[in-house]
PDB file of N, CA, C and O in Angstrom:
ATOM      1  N   UNK A   1      -4.593  -4.261 -10.275  1.00  0.00           N
ATOM      2  CA  UNK A   1      -5.634  -5.017  -9.806  1.00  0.00           C
ATOM      3  C   UNK A   1      -6.498  -5.575 -10.966  1.00  0.00           C
ATOM      4  O   UNK A   1      -6.729  -4.913 -11.978  1.00  0.00           O
ATOM      5  N   UNK A   2      -6.963  -6.839 -10.760  1.00  0.00           N
ATOM      6  CA  UNK A   2      -7.351  -7.645 -11.511  1.00  0.00           C
ATOM      7  C   UNK A   2      -8.845  -6.944 -11.996  1.00  0.00           C
ATOM      8  O   UNK A   2      -9.472  -6.301 -11.154  1.00  0.00           O
ATOM      9  N   UNK A   3      -9.348  -7.085 -13.285  1.00  0.00           N
ATOM     10  CA  UNK A   3     -10.450  -6.809 -13.591  1.00  0.00           C
ATOM     11  C   UNK A   3     -11.357  -7.550 -13.040  1.00  0.00           C
ATOM     12  O   UNK A   3     -11.294  -8.778 -13.102  1.00  0.00           O
ATOM     13  N   UNK A   4     -12.519  -6.779 -12.304  1.00  0.00           N
ATOM     14  CA  UNK A   4     -13.799  -7.080 -11.140  1.00  0.00           C
ATOM     15  C   UNK A   4     -12.981  -7.234  -9.723  1.00  0.00           C
ATOM     16  O   UNK A   4     -13.457  -8.050  -8.935  1.00  0.00           O
ATOM     17  N   UNK A   5     -12.124  -6.723  -9.436  1.00  0.00           N
ATOM     18  CA  UNK A   5     -11.632  -6.898  -8.233  1.00  0.00           C
ATOM     19  C   UNK A   5     -11.321  -5.655  -7.505  1.00  0.00           C
ATOM     20  O   UNK A   5     -10.408  -5.000  -8.007  1.00  0.00           O
ATOM     21  N   UNK A   6     -11.899  -5.144  -6.372  1.00  0.00           N
ATOM     22  CA  UNK A   6     -11.178  -4.122  -5.729  1.00  0.00           C
ATOM     23  C   UNK A   6     -12.507  -2.905  -6.272  1.00  0.00           C
ATOM     24  O   UNK A   6     -13.620  -3.333  -6.576  1.00  0.00           O
ATOM     25  N   UNK A   7     -12.259  -1.757  -6.313  1.00  0.00           N
ATOM     26  CA  UNK A   7     -12.426  -0.691  -6.556  1.00  0.00           C
ATOM     27  C   UNK A   7     -11.424   0.237  -7.181  1.00  0.00           C
ATOM     28  O   UNK A   7     -10.249  -0.055  -6.956  1.00  0.00           O
ATOM     29  N   UNK A   8     -11.619   1.141  -7.811  1.00  0.00           N
ATOM     30  CA  UNK A   8     -10.734   2.829  -8.265  1.00  0.00           C
ATOM     31  C   UNK A   8     -11.082   3.227  -6.751  1.00  0.00           C
ATOM     32  O   UNK A   8      -9.915   3.578  -6.576  1.00  0.00           O
ATOM     33  N   UNK A   9     -11.471   3.392  -5.931  1.00  0.00           N
ATOM     34  CA  UNK A   9     -11.488   4.140  -4.267  1.00  0.00           C
ATOM     35  C   UNK A   9     -10.266   3.458  -3.987  1.00  0.00           C
ATOM     36  O   UNK A   9      -9.181   3.982  -4.235  1.00  0.00           O
ATOM     37  N   UNK A  10     -10.377   2.280  -3.468  1.00  0.00           N
ATOM     38  CA  UNK A  10      -9.507   1.290  -2.678  1.00  0.00           C
ATOM     39  C   UNK A  10      -8.105   1.621  -3.045  1.00  0.00           C
ATOM     40  O   UNK A  10      -7.335   2.042  -2.182  1.00  0.00           O
ATOM     41  N   UNK A  11      -7.648   1.416  -4.551  1.00  0.00           N
ATOM     42  CA  UNK A  11      -6.665   1.363  -5.058  1.00  0.00           C
ATOM     43  C   UNK A  11      -6.160   2.825  -4.688  1.00  0.00           C
ATOM     44  O   UNK A  11      -5.085   3.003  -4.114  1.00  0.00           O
ATOM     45  N   UNK A  12      -6.965   3.801  -5.036  1.00  0.00           N
ATOM     46  CA  UNK A  12      -6.200   5.089  -4.774  1.00  0.00           C
ATOM     47  C   UNK A  12      -5.906   5.400  -3.476  1.00  0.00           C
ATOM     48  O   UNK A  12      -4.915   6.097  -3.257  1.00  0.00           O
ATOM     49  N   UNK A  13      -6.695   4.949  -2.436  1.00  0.00           N
ATOM     50  CA  UNK A  13      -6.346   4.938  -1.145  1.00  0.00           C
ATOM     51  C   UNK A  13      -5.542   4.226  -0.825  1.00  0.00           C
ATOM     52  O   UNK A  13      -4.907   4.545   0.180  1.00  0.00           O
ATOM     53  N   UNK A  14      -5.230   3.065  -1.456  1.00  0.00           N
ATOM     54  CA  UNK A  14      -3.376   2.187  -1.171  1.00  0.00           C
ATOM     55  C   UNK A  14      -2.562   3.011  -1.372  1.00  0.00           C
ATOM     56  O   UNK A  14      -1.770   3.343  -0.490  1.00  0.00           O
ATOM     57  N   UNK A  15      -2.561   3.461  -2.399  1.00  0.00           N
ATOM     58  CA  UNK A  15      -1.517   4.160  -3.058  1.00  0.00           C
ATOM     59  C   UNK A  15      -0.948   5.310  -2.592  1.00  0.00           C
ATOM     60  O   UNK A  15       0.237   5.608  -2.741  1.00  0.00           O
ATOM     61  N   UNK A  16      -2.127   6.239  -1.792  1.00  0.00           N
ATOM     62  CA  UNK A  16      -1.494   7.435  -1.006  1.00  0.00           C
ATOM     63  C   UNK A  16      -1.225   7.020   0.351  1.00  0.00           C
ATOM     64  O   UNK A  16      -2.095   7.486   1.087  1.00  0.00           O
ATOM     65  N   UNK A  17      -0.267   6.246   1.061  1.00  0.00           N
ATOM     66  CA  UNK A  17      -0.051   5.636   2.163  1.00  0.00           C
ATOM     67  C   UNK A  17       1.121   5.722   1.897  1.00  0.00           C
ATOM     68  O   UNK A  17       1.693   5.128   0.983  1.00  0.00           O
ATOM     69  N   UNK A  18       1.765   6.739   2.948  1.00  0.00           N
ATOM     70  CA  UNK A  18       3.205   7.332   2.704  1.00  0.00           C
ATOM     71  C   UNK A  18       3.781   5.649   3.480  1.00  0.00           C
ATOM     72  O   UNK A  18       3.110   5.014   4.293  1.00  0.00           O
ATOM     73  N   UNK A  19       5.217   5.219   2.926  1.00  0.00           N
ATOM     74  CA  UNK A  19       5.873   4.436   3.533  1.00  0.00           C
ATOM     75  C   UNK A  19       6.040   5.215   5.036  1.00  0.00           C
ATOM     76  O   UNK A  19       5.571   6.323   5.297  1.00  0.00           O
ATOM     77  N   UNK A  20       6.757   4.432   5.877  1.00  0.00           N
ATOM     78  CA  UNK A  20       7.157   4.810   7.358  1.00  0.00           C
ATOM     79  C   UNK A  20       8.534   5.931   7.250  1.00  0.00           C
ATOM     80  O   UNK A  20       8.778   6.780   8.107  1.00  0.00           O
ATOM     81  N   UNK A  21       9.266   5.725   6.115  1.00  0.00           N
ATOM     82  CA  UNK A  21      10.491   6.316   6.028  1.00  0.00           C
ATOM     83  C   UNK A  21      10.281   7.553   5.743  1.00  0.00           C
ATOM     84  O   UNK A  21      11.200   8.336   5.981  1.00  0.00           O
ATOM     85  N   UNK A  22       9.143   8.019   5.213  1.00  0.00           N
ATOM     86  CA  UNK A  22       8.626   9.602   4.533  1.00  0.00           C
ATOM     87  C   UNK A  22       7.450   9.672   4.833  1.00  0.00           C
ATOM     88  O   UNK A  22       6.645   9.647   3.902  1.00  0.00           O
ATOM     89  N   UNK A  23       7.039   9.762   5.961  1.00  0.00           N
ATOM     90  CA  UNK A  23       5.502   9.789   6.581  1.00  0.00           C
ATOM     91  C   UNK A  23       5.089  11.163   6.232  1.00  0.00           C
ATOM     92  O   UNK A  23       3.900  11.470   6.151  1.00  0.00           O
ATOM     93  N   UNK A  24       5.846  11.814   6.069  1.00  0.00           N
ATOM     94  CA  UNK A  24       5.484  13.469   6.023  1.00  0.00           C
ATOM     95  C   UNK A  24       4.791  13.750   4.662  1.00  0.00           C
ATOM     96  O   UNK A  24       3.703  14.288   4.461  1.00  0.00           O
ATOM     97  N   UNK A  25       5.783  13.200   3.690  1.00  0.00           N
ATOM     98  CA  UNK A  25       5.526  13.319   2.435  1.00  0.00           C
ATOM     99  C   UNK A  25       3.715  13.019   1.633  1.00  0.00           C
ATOM    100  O   UNK A  25       3.319  11.891   1.338  1.00  0.00           O
ATOM    101  N   UNK A  26       2.994  14.133   1.451  1.00  0.00           N
ATOM    102  CA  UNK A  26       1.741  14.585   0.813  1.00  0.00           C
ATOM    103  C   UNK A  26       1.779  13.444  -0.580  1.00  0.00           C
ATOM    104  O   UNK A  26       2.346  13.376  -1.670  1.00  0.00           O
ATOM    105  N   UNK A  27       1.014  12.813   0.050  1.00  0.00           N
ATOM    106  CA  UNK A  27       0.391  11.664  -1.499  1.00  0.00           C
ATOM    107  C   UNK A  27      -0.816  11.730  -1.898  1.00  0.00           C
ATOM    108  O   UNK A  27      -1.730  11.912  -1.093  1.00  0.00           O
ATOM    109  N   UNK A  28      -0.988  11.616  -2.981  1.00  0.00           N
ATOM    110  CA  UNK A  28      -2.703  11.215  -3.376  1.00  0.00           C
ATOM    111  C   UNK A  28      -2.797  10.367  -4.645  1.00  0.00           C
ATOM    112  O   UNK A  28      -1.853  10.152  -5.404  1.00  0.00           O
ATOM    113  N   UNK A  29      -3.910   9.960  -4.771  1.00  0.00           N
ATOM    114  CA  UNK A  29      -3.749   9.519  -6.602  1.00  0.00           C
ATOM    115  C   UNK A  29      -5.147   9.456  -6.915  1.00  0.00           C
ATOM    116  O   UNK A  29      -6.121   9.260  -6.187  1.00  0.00           O
ATOM    117  N   UNK A  30      -5.006   9.744  -8.634  1.00  0.00           N
ATOM    118  CA  UNK A  30      -6.284   9.818  -8.839  1.00  0.00           C
ATOM    119  C   UNK A  30      -6.666   8.560 -10.004  1.00  0.00           C
ATOM    120  O   UNK A  30      -5.772   7.804 -10.384  1.00  0.00           O
ATOM    121  N   UNK A  31      -7.726   8.464 -10.387  1.00  0.00           N
ATOM    122  CA  UNK A  31      -8.102   7.386 -11.624  1.00  0.00           C
ATOM    123  C   UNK A  31      -8.873   7.341 -12.324  1.00  0.00           C
ATOM    124  O   UNK A  31      -9.901   7.865 -11.892  1.00  0.00           O
ATOM    125  N   UNK A  32      -8.953   6.949 -13.302  1.00  0.00           N
ATOM    126  CA  UNK A  32     -10.350   7.200 -14.189  1.00  0.00           C
ATOM    127  C   UNK A  32     -10.618   5.242 -14.311  1.00  0.00           C
ATOM    128  O   UNK A  32      -9.689   4.435 -14.360  1.00  0.00           O
ATOM    129  N   UNK A  33     -11.898   4.934 -14.332  1.00  0.00           N
ATOM    130  CA  UNK A  33     -12.078   3.652 -14.354  1.00  0.00           C
ATOM    131  C   UNK A  33     -12.817   3.163 -15.689  1.00  0.00           C
ATOM    132  O   UNK A  33     -13.332   2.045 -15.702  1.00  0.00           O
ATOM    133  N   UNK A  34     -12.887   4.237 -17.131  1.00  0.00           N
ATOM    134  CA  UNK A  34     -13.505   3.933 -17.930  1.00  0.00           C
ATOM    135  C   UNK A  34     -12.751   4.222 -19.243  1.00  0.00           C
ATOM    136  O   UNK A  34     -13.244   4.774 -20.226  1.00  0.00           O
ATOM    137  N   UNK A  35     -11.541   3.790 -19.126  1.00  0.00           N
ATOM    138  CA  UNK A  35     -10.600   3.701 -20.026  1.00  0.00           C
ATOM    139  C   UNK A  35     -10.338   1.986 -20.068  1.00  0.00           C
ATOM    140  O   UNK A  35      -9.975   1.316 -19.101  1.00  0.00           O
ATOM    141  N   UNK A  36     -10.481   1.725 -20.769  1.00  0.00           N
ATOM    142  CA  UNK A  36     -10.431   0.267 -21.695  1.00  0.00           C
ATOM    143  C   UNK A  36      -8.819  -0.136 -22.216  1.00  0.00           C
ATOM    144  O   UNK A  36      -8.508  -1.325 -22.272  1.00  0.00           O
ATOM    145  N   UNK A  37      -8.090   0.655 -22.490  1.00  0.00           N
ATOM    146  CA  UNK A  37      -6.565   0.927 -22.817  1.00  0.00           C
ATOM    147  C   UNK A  37      -6.241   2.523 -23.054  1.00  0.00           C
ATOM    148  O   UNK A  37      -6.903   3.349 -23.683  1.00  0.00           O
ATOM    149  N   UNK A  38      -4.860   2.700 -22.260  1.00  0.00           N
ATOM    150  CA  UNK A  38      -4.292   3.756 -22.642  1.00  0.00           C
ATOM    151  C   UNK A  38      -2.531   3.522 -23.147  1.00  0.00           C
ATOM    152  O   UNK A  38      -1.801   2.560 -22.910  1.00  0.00           O
ATOM    153  N   UNK A  39      -2.251   4.699 -23.854  1.00  0.00           N
ATOM    154  CA  UNK A  39      -1.389   4.104 -24.265  1.00  0.00           C
ATOM    155  C   UNK A  39      -0.343   5.341 -24.439  1.00  0.00           C
ATOM    156  O   UNK A  39      -0.684   5.967 -25.442  1.00  0.00           O
ATOM    157  N   UNK A  40       0.687   5.862 -23.893  1.00  0.00           N
ATOM    158  CA  UNK A  40       1.305   7.250 -23.815  1.00  0.00           C
ATOM    159  C   UNK A  40       2.486   7.351 -24.857  1.00  0.00           C
ATOM    160  O   UNK A  40       3.620   6.872 -24.847  1.00  0.00           O
ATOM    161  N   UNK A  41       1.960   7.971 -25.563  1.00  0.00           N
ATOM    162  CA  UNK A  41       3.079   8.172 -26.997  1.00  0.00           C
ATOM    163  C   UNK A  41       3.984   9.351 -26.680  1.00  0.00           C
ATOM    164  O   UNK A  41       4.842   9.705 -27.489  1.00  0.00           O
TER     165      UNK A  41
END
């Protein structure tokens, strides 16, 4: 999501919506909005 658009709560809500073919799969999303850069090593 572009910086300055939407919210963390909105992004997490959208990512937790299961597709029709797997509607019983429990999904959830968490996020942090204070990280300017993240690199997994």
